[in-house]
C-alpha positions, 0 to 999 in steps of 0.5 A: 470496458472503461478502465477508470470509473467516473460517476456521480456520488451515490447518496447514502445507502444507495450503493449496491453491495458486490459480494465479491468486492466485499470478500475481496476487501476483508482485512484491507489496509490503508496508509497515513502520514503524520501530517495527514493522521493529525486531521483525523479525530478517531480512526475508529469512526472510519476504519474497521477494527484491527485494520493495518495502518501503514505510516509513511516515512517522507524525507525530512519527517522527524522520527519523533513524529513517526513514533508518536503517530504510530503509538496514537493509531495503536492505542486506538486499536489498529495495527500499525506498520511504519515505513522503513525507507533504507535511503533515509537511514543512516546507519545500522545504529540509527535502524536499531534505534528506530526499531527500538523506539517503535517497539518500546513506545508504540508496540510495533512489530510490523514494518514495510521495508522499501528503498525510499524515494530518495535519489542519494542515500543518506548513509550505509543503506540503499535497498530493503534487502540491506535492511533485512540483511542486518538481522535486526528485525528478526532479532527483535521479533518482528512478526510481519515484514512487508516489501515493495512490489511493482506491477508496472515495472520500476525505472529506478531499478530498471532504467532500461524498462526491463524487469531484470533487476526487479525480478532479481530482488524479488528472487532475493526477497523469496529466499529471505522469506524461507529463512525469516520467522516473520510473515512477509507480503509484497505491498505494491505500487498502485495501478489502475487497470485489472488485466496487467496486475493479474498478468504480473501476479501470475507471472511472478508466482510462475517465476517461484515467487510465492510471497502473498501480494497486498495490491495497491489500489488508488482511493477516490480522488480527483483526476488531477490529483492522480495524475500528480501522485502518478507522475511522482511515483513513477506509474508508467501504463497507468499514467497514460491512461490517465492522461488520456483521460485528461484530454477529455475536459468533461471529466476533469471535474468528476471523481475517480473511484477504484470500483471497476478495478476492484470488481475485476480483481475481486471476480478474478479472485472469486473464479480463482481462489488460489490467486496470489493476491491476498489483501487490498492496500489503499493509497487515500490519494483523495483523503483518508476520510474520502477513502474510508467512507467509500469503503464503508459505502461500498465493502459491506461488512469488510468496510464497517468501521469499529464504532459503528452502531 
């Protein structure tokens, strides 16, 4: 079975419905940035009611832009979850200020906590665990705290290629999950093949990590775009799959769609209801509209936008 799905685009109404995929996509989330959100006139024509929208905080983005984006998307009826990248937060006072701004100006009560893609910390924080240890999110009454998961490992955390440090961090997060009032989930890096994802999810469950998984999936995009992002994000085995595909020039101009990996994961979930992957989180690498339209065409009721007639 092919790992990636390359095909012509189906005509409107032509895409067959997969009931398992429709169920698996229920309550999916998606990621935006302030500059990409600006290109969307109305999220309600693209996303289902109440969709969780993560707002990625890239180094150099002013907090004012982040909060304004959160307020706008919240006002359109969506659950907003901004990133809090530890390495770009100078100190505890800055963290407290960000939390207060998000709460006061955008009614935010959810956060994705992560180290952040910065080699050298700007200040006191180096990891998401240090952000949690401040107690500021619990003090502010945040209802959800998501943290990063890495189905293919993380070379920044484990340079030797093992998963020793990643697993130690997961055990710490599991302990925190047991003492916080906030609901937690692992929002993972994207990957392209179902079997390794399933093996990783089963392995961490066996290790006693019962935090639900929101699996990262790359949305429809050109192969060149996927390779660029995979390199930037440190995706490992999946990158090799993409590079192999790139050697076939006939596929370079064809779009990638996540149809097959989602169908495989959805079938596994349907056969194993206790499987610890709870939701799908889309990285719209080919654009928010492209990703949302794919979900509308393939997700049935789970992809129906808020203002659908």
